C-alpha positions, 0 to 999 in steps of 0.5 A, spaced: 500 500 500 502 506 497 503 511 503 506 519 504 513 518 506 517 524 506 523 520 504 520 518 497 517 525 496 521 530 499 519 535 494 511 534 497 508 536 503 502 531 506 498 535 503 501 536 496 500 528 496 493 527 498 491 532 491 496 529 487 499 523 489 493 520 492 488 519 486 493 515 482 492 510 487 486 506 485 489 505 478 495 504 480 494 499 485 490 495 480 498 495 475 500 487 477 505 483 473 505 477 469 507 470 471 511 467 465 512 461 468 518 458 467 523 458 462 526 452 458 533 451 459 538 453 453 544 451 452 549 457 452 555 455 456 558 455 449 559 463 447 563 466 451 560 472 456 561 479 454 559 482 460 556 480 468 550 474 466 551 475 459 548 467 458 543 467 463 541 474 460 541 470 452 537 464 455 532 469 457 532 472 450 532 465 446 525 463 450 523 470 448 525 469 441 522 461 440 516 464 444 514 469 438 517 468 432 514 465 426 519 461 422 515 462 416 518 468 415 525 466 415 524 467 407 525 474 407 531 474 411 538 473 408 541 469 413 536 467 418 541 464 424 545 471 424 539 475 424 535 471 430 543 472 433 542 479 433 536 480 435 536 475 441 542 480 444 538 486 443 534 482 447 539 480 452 542 486 453 535 489 455 534 484 460 541 485 462 539 492 464 533 490 467 535 484 471 543 486 473 541 489 480 537 483 482 543 478 480 548 483 484 543 484 490 542 476 490 549 473 489 551 476 496 546 472 499 550 466 497 554 461 502 561 461 500 563 454 501 569 455 501 569 459 493 572 465 491 569 470 489 570 468 481 567 461 483 561 463 486 560 467 480 560 461 475 556 457 481 551 462 481 551 463 473 549 456 472 544 455 478 540 461 475 540 457 468 539 449 471 533 452 476 530 455 469 530 462 474 525 459 478 527 461 484 530 468 482 523 470 478 518 468 485 523 473 489 524 478 484 517 477 481 515 484 479 522 485 474 521 478 472 514 480 470 515 487 467 522 484 464 518 479 460 512 483 458 517 487 455 521 483 450 515 480 449 513 486 446 519 487 443 520 481 439 513 482 437 514 488 435 521 486 430 517 481 427 512 486 426 517 490 422 518 485 418 511 483 416 509 490 414 516 491 410 514 485 406 507 487 405 508 494 402 514 491 398 511 494 391 511 500 394 517 500 397 521 498 390 517 503 387 518 510 391 525 507 395 528 503 389 529 498 393 528 491 389 523 488 392 527 481 392 532 483 396 532 480 402 532 483 409 539 483 412 538 486 419 533 490 424 537 496 428 532 497 434 535 500 440 532 507 441 525 508 446 520 504 446 513 506 445 506 502 445 508 496 447 515 495 445 515 499 438 521 503 436 524 505 429 528 501 426 533 501 420 532 496 416 537 493 411 537 489 406 542 485 403 545 489 397 546 495 403 540 498 401 537 501 408 530 503 410 527 506 416 520 504 418 517 508 423 511 503 428 507 510 428 504 515 423 509 518 419 503 523 416 508 528 418 514 527 415 510 525 408 506 532 409 513 535 411 515 532 404 510 535 399 510 542 405 517 542 402 516 542 395 511 546 395 514 552 399 521 550 394 517 554 389 518 561 392 523 561 397 530 564 395 533 557 396 531 550 395 531 545 401 532 538 402 527 533 406 527 526 407 522 521 402 516 518 406 511 513 405 506 514 410 501 507 411 497 510 418 499 508 424 506 506 421 510 508 414 517 509 412 522 514 410 528 514 406 536 513 410 539 519 409 548 518 410 551 523 415 556 528 413 558 532 419 563 535 414 558 540 411 556 544 417 553 550 414 550 555 419 547 559 414 543 553 412 542 551 419 539 558 421 534 558 415 532 551 417 532 553 425 527 559 423 522 554 418 522 550 424 521 556 429 515 558 424 512 551 424 513 551 432 517 545 432 519 542 439 525 537 440 529 537 434 536 535 437 541 533 434 539 526 434 533 528 429 536 532 424 543 530 420 548 534 417 547 531 410 551 533 403 544 536 401 545 541 407 542 540 415 535 535 414 530 534 419 529 526 419 523 526 426 518 530 424 512 528 429 513 534 433 512 539 429 506 544 431 507 542 438 502 545 443 502 548 448 502 543 454 496 541 458 493 545 464 488 544 469 485 550 474 488 557 473 488 559 465 496 561 463 498 568 460 497 568 453 503 573 454 507 568 458 514 568 458 515 561 460 510 560 452 513 565 449 520 561 451 516 555 449 514 558 442 521 561 440 527 559 436 530 556 442 524 552 444 525 548 437 532 544 439 536 547 433 540 552 437 545 549 443 541 547 449 544 544 455 541 539 458 543 537 466 541 536 473 542 541 479 545 535 483 550 532 477 553 538 476 554 537 469 550 538 462 552 536 455 549 540 448 544 537 445 541 542 440 543 540 433 547 546 432 551 546 440 558 544 440 560 536 442 566 532 441 568 526 443 569 528 450 561 530 450 557 526 456 551 525 458 550 529 465 545 524 468 548 517 472 550 512 468 551 505 471 558 502 472 559 495 474 565 493 478 568 487 479 562 483 476 564 477 473 565 475 482 560 475 487 564 482 489 560 484 484 558 492 485 552 496 481 552 503 481 550 509 479 555 514 478 557 521 475 561 522 468 566 526 469 565 533 466 569 538 465 563 544 466 567 550 466 566 555 462 570 557 456 575 562 456 579 560 450 579 565 445 579 561 438 572 557 441 570 564 442 571 566 436 568 559 433 562 561 437 561 568 434 563 565 427 557 560 428 552 564 431 553 570 426 552 566 420 546 562 423 542 569 424 544 571 417 540 565 415 535 565 420 533 572 418 534 570 409 528 566 411 525 570 416 524 576 410 523 570 405 517 568 410 515 575 410 514 577 403 510 570 401 506 569 408 499 568 405 503 563 400 506 559 406 500 559 410 496 556 405 502 550 404 502 549 411 494 547 410 494 544 404 500 539 406 499 538 413 491 538 415 490 530 415 497 529 419 498 527 426 503 529 431 507 527 437 505 531 444 511 531 448 508 531 456 515 530 459 522 530 457 524 523 455 529 523 460 525 524 466 521 518 464 528 514 463 529 516 470 523 512 473 524 507 468 531 506 471 530 507 478 524 502 478 529 496 476 533 497 483 532 491 486 527 493 492 522 495 488 524 488 483 521 484 488 516 488 493 511 491 488 508 496 493 515 500 493 515 499 486 507 502 485 511 508 490 516 510 485 511 509 479 507 514 482 512 519 482 510 520 476 505 524 478 510 530 481 512 532 473 504 533 472 501 537 478 498 542 473 495 537 468 490 532 467 490 526 471 488 522 466 495 524 463 499 522 469 495 515 469 497 513 462 504 515 463 503 510 469 500 505 465 506 506 459 512 506 464 509 500 467 509 495 460 517 498 460 515 504 455 516 511 453 509 514 454 507 517 447 500 521 446 499 523 439 495 529 437 492 531 430 493 537 426 486 541 427 484 537 433 485 538 441 485 531 443 490 528 446 490 521 444 494 514 446 494 509 441 485 510 439 483 513 446 482 520 448 486 522 454 486 529 455 485 536 451 489 542 450 485 549 449 488 550 442 489 546 436 496 545 432 493 549 426 490 555 430 498 555 434 500 556 427 495 560 425 496 565 430 504 565 430 504 567 423 499 573 424 504 576 429 510 576 424 513 582 424 520 585 424 519 586 431 519 579 432 525 578 428 530 582 433 527 577 439 529 571 435 536 573 433 537 576 441 535 569 443 539 565 438 545 569 441 545 569 448 543 561 446 551 561 443 554 565 448 552 561 454 558 556 455 562 563 454 565 565 461 564 573 464 571 578 462 573 577 469 580 578 468 581 586 467 587 588 464 586 584 457 581 587 454 577 582 450 572 583 443 567 584 448 569 589 451 571 594 445 565 591 440 563 598 438 567 604 437 563 608 434 558 613 438 550 612 435 545 618 434 539 616 439 533 616 435 529 622 438 528 629 435 533 632 438 539 628 438 545 626 441 552 629 441 557 632 446 555 639 443 548 638 447 547 639 454 549 633 458 543 633 462 538 632 456 543 626 453 543 622 460 535 624 460 534 621 453 540 614 453 535 613 460 529 614 456 532 608 451 534 603 457 527 604 460 523 602 453 528 597 452 526 593 459 519 595 459 517 594 451 520 586 453 516 585 459 512 579 460 507 575 465 509 570 469 506 564 468 499 566 470 497 574 470 496 574 478 504 573 478 509 578 478 511 580 471 518 578 468 522 578 463 526 572 458 534 573 459 539 570 461 539 565 467 544 562 471 545 554 471 545 551 477 550 557 480 555 557 475 554 551 469 553 557 464 547 562 463 542 559 458 535 563 456 530 563 461 524 566 465 527 570 470 526 569 477 526 572 484 533 573 484 537 580 485 542 579 480 539 577 474 532 576 476 525 580 475 528 584 481 533 588 478 529 591 472 523 592 476 528 596 482 530 600 476 525 602 473 522 604 480 527 609 480 528 611 473 520 612 473 519 616 478 526 621 476 523 621 468 516 621 470 515 615 466 508 612 467 510 605 463 517 604 467 513 606 473 507 601 472 512 596 470 515 596 477 509 597 480 506 591 478 512 587 480 513 590 487 506 589 489 505 582 487 511 580 490 508 585 497 501 580 496 505 573 495 510 575 502 504 578 506 498 572 504 503 569 504 500 564 499 502 558 496 505 561 491 510 563 496 513 556 497 515 557 490 519 563 491 522 561 497 525 555 493 531 560 490 534 561 497 536 566 502 542 569 498 542 576 497 543 576 490 541 569 489 534 568 494 529 571 497 533 576 501 534 581 495 527 581 494 525 583 501 531 589 501 528 591 493 521 591 496 524 596 502 527 600 497 522 600 492 517 602 498 521 608 499 521 610 492 514 610 491 512 612 498 509 605 499 509 604 507 506 597 506 511 595 502 516 596 507 512 594 512 511 586 509 519 587 508 521 588 514 515 582 517 518 577 512 525 577 514 523 572 521 521 566 514 528 567 513 531 567 520 532 560 522 536 559 515 540 565 516 543 564 523 546 556 520 552 555 519 556 553 513 561 553 509 558 558 504 556 563 510 561 569 507 559 570 500 555 575 497 551 573 491 549 566 495 551 567 502 548 569 509 552 575 510 550 579 505 543 578 507 544 579 514 547 586 512 540 587 508 536 585 513 540 591 518 539 595 513 531 595 511 530 592 519 534 598 524 531 594 531 534 587 528 541 585 531 544 579 532 545 575 538 552 576 541 551 567 541 551 568 534 557 573 533 560 568 536 560 563 532 561 567 525 567 569 528 569 562 530 567 561 523 571 566 520 577 564 524 577 557 521 577 561 513 583 564 515 587 559 519 586 554 513 591 557 509 587 555 502 590 557 496 583 558 493 581 563 497 581 570 494 582 577 497 574 578 493 569 582 495 564 577 493 567 571 495 573 571 499 577 576 504 573 582 502 567 579 503 570 578 511 573 584 512 566 588 510 561 583 514 565 584 520 566 591 520 558 592 517 556 588 524 561 592 528 558 598 526 551 596 529 554 591 534 560 593 537 565 587 538 572 587 540 574 580 537 571 583 531 576 589 531 582 584 532 579 579 527 580 585 521 586 587 522 588 579 522 586 578 515 588 585 513 595 582 515 593 576 510 592 580 505 598 585 505 603 580 507 600 574 502 596 577 497 600 583 495 605 583 489 612 587 489 608 594 485 604 594 492 598 592 488 593 586 492 592 580 488 585 576 487 589 570 488 595 568 493 602 568 489 598 570 483 605 573 481 602 579 477 597 575 474 591 576 477 590 584 479 583 584 478 580 592 479 572 589 479 567 589 485 566 582 486 573 580 485 577 586 485 579 592 488 573 596 488 570 591 493 576 591 497 575 599 497 568 598 500 570 593 504 577 597 507 572 603 507 566 600 512 572 598 516 575 605 516 568 608 518 567 601 524 575 605 527 578 598 526 582 600 520 586 606 518 585 612 513 591 610 509 588 604 508 583 607 504 587 611 501 592 606 499 586 601 494 584 608 491 591 609 490 592 602 486 586 603 482 589 609 479 595 604 478 592 598 474 587 598 468 581 599 468 576 595 466 571 597 460 565 593 461 559 597 463 556 593 468 556 594 476 558 586 478 565 585 474 566 592 470 566 599 470 560 601 473 561 597 479 568 600 479 565 608 479 559 606 484 565 604 489 569 610 488 562 615 489 561 611 496 568 613 498 568 619 495 564 623 501 569 622 505 575 622 500 573 627 495 579 630 492 583 624 493 578 620 488 576 626 483 581 625 478 579 617 477 572 618 477 572 625 472 576 620 467 572 613 467 566 617 467 569 621 461 571 614 458 568 607 460 562 610 464 560 616 460 553 615 457 554 615 450 559 609 451 554 606 456 548 607 451 553 604 444 555 598 448 548 596 449 546 597 443 551 595 439 554 589 443 554 582 441 555 578 448 551 576 454 551 583 457 547 587 452 542 581 451 540 581 459 536 585 463 539 583 469 541 587 475 548 586 476 550 584 468 545 586 464 541 593 462 538 595 468 545 596 472 546 600 466 540 603 467 541 605 475 547 607 474 545 612 469 540 615 474 544 616 479 549 620 475 543 625 473 540 625 480 546 624 486 540 624 491 538 617 489 543 613 493 539 606 492 545 602 492 546 593 490 553 594 491 553 597 498 545 596 500 544 602 501 536 604 500 
């Protein structure tokens, strides 16, 4: 019996289980395993084992084959014996994957009887076969029953593939030029199984001809073939297609040879545009081939893919998720990294992504240790993945070259279709009206994870455990029709990856011949709607997503002093498109106002709804993958660093300053709805809290920004809600961990944010003592990887401890800060008197930035000076150092020139003369309004594509507003409000 246990449902509370899992249980309890009886002994001892338990698995496979195969079909085979051997090996490997963990468990229960581990293996191996799996099948009855059903279904599917091929030999000869007398040599069928063991098969004939058999409707491929013929009549350059023959519930397509040396990114861009226009999905690298004729899609069942089935609250028509799903990024043609948070790895599955022989899956894989012994261990282990973002300039050039070529191709085809829109629409309606397409409800790898976990030893013998694990399928579909989940469970229990289809003109989601659920809009309607809204503006949006997808794996330009292409992309100064053009002769204030207006408009023009209209609005932009695994296109979350909160705060400042009603409305929407979520403690609060507690990565940044926005708009209620919400995080904030002193994701920054917003808040003396002990453990560790940086290193310790000391004076903090200062001076300062990021950097790791360099240290030392811990000279020394090293030319806050200016302006109140000249120099060069404007208008890197605060447009907008009005004090770098 399945019941709620946190260990099996860590994502769910009891109420969630009752709402979403309990309704599945009556059906799951009916899922049983068929008793297949015992199998006949087949002699496989003459065959050497290629993997553990190979012979027992061969025995199972041979039994299944003898039960299913029709000898009358032998006449169609070139060599029936070799064919049988090949198919049985496929079945044997499937049996191995299902039963290996059961074998590994049972062998350990055998008494040694003076045998070594190798002899025990041989004894157990023979015992399995000699007893015809009697004991094994009784103990592991669930796995045994499910495995036999899957193998039998698979064997029947292969038999059916041959029968249907022979049925249509005349048509096959006519269309594919394969003689109807040519016998079948092999059937390669190794992909995911659907619909009772069926999978796509490559059939090879005796003269080397190949044909692809698909055990589902190929009306998509057939329609695409005719569609390409139609559009080739009016597009500027011809496109290739498969040849296909559809027979209703199955069909055949031509086998296409791959030529990876013909990678033409311009043509890939044209295909990407076509897939975008046809609302295609899942067009990853295995579904499109590079051929001599150009990039060719070979699996077209996911054209016109509809939005996901949902129940309850309707998704907004202006949802950012919907926009991204229907974008060119959603097709799968662009580089797209697939990974998991836990495994810290990813692989690029996009068709135009960069893969090589070292590209591996981020998901855990089987690893067999000591397989031919009783000491066997079957472990899931992560593959070693180099997940570091690239700093290779040659790779960067290659990525940018590919990106530009693909954008050119995409734009070429887009404009082609704009000129022939009606012809294009008519061609689609004419050729696809009777087509069936696949409806993908969940990603295949999610299903595969469930199938794998069901083969663990415990669920293999305990049906309640198996049902419990199977019920987790419901977690993937909490907002979908329960009937879909029930069908998924039924198919998974059968060993298949769930498969649904939908008609081009229909709204019914169908499995086999049964309507399972419904969608709100037919594929045809979705296509027509996209075409009706096709404009040049949409082309601009899509090309930005293309560029963002390509630069996702490139590292940030942290290393100052070494100019990068991205940092000096634009040398010309554009004129603003307004009645009063900007030039050096114009009044400075007027120019800034126009530039501020351009930034505000670029943010308000691109704002979108969240999934549901009652949630705070958001943007599409670069989203950090699992803390440093690249930045992929996504919907901005609630974090301050790159999420929706940053643009909302910048628009609040700009809207108030410029009396821009659109900017005010956009900002107000985000903060008012966020305040409601926090104040009402609504269901959405749990989703917000999932981001964690970090100052820049979690909820703390939202509370700080909400308080700041309350100041800007005069909304006392927002400020009260922000203060009242801190206790939600308090327990987490006062828990020690190894990342406590981390400005971005740790707790030190969050505590200072609370200090700033809640003047009555104080840390307990006991907790301050724990913080001091933790700081000592870090500095005594002598870790070479510890930096001097403000965001993650010694600078953060100095700053945080100084801020605590300002609020709650502590003598031990005074001594500790001085000790850290001594470490920086003695071990991190080079011969030129410059503080380096890393110990013994040999002059190679000098940085001017806020996050890792001197600008951040300047803020830290300034707070220590204000706290009467460090002398005035320590601040002067850092100002002097900043004047001696190259300054970053990237106009962003985190690791660019804007952050340096903000730091200098922060200390200028007490050091006006010392900062005057360097501020003048930067403000008239790398931080001048026109330089910032041109960088973001013409830039090709990630930052100009980001709406974010710390490394994007909203950070630039906030800086420009502050440069226009010095009374604006709000700063994410110092947490002033």
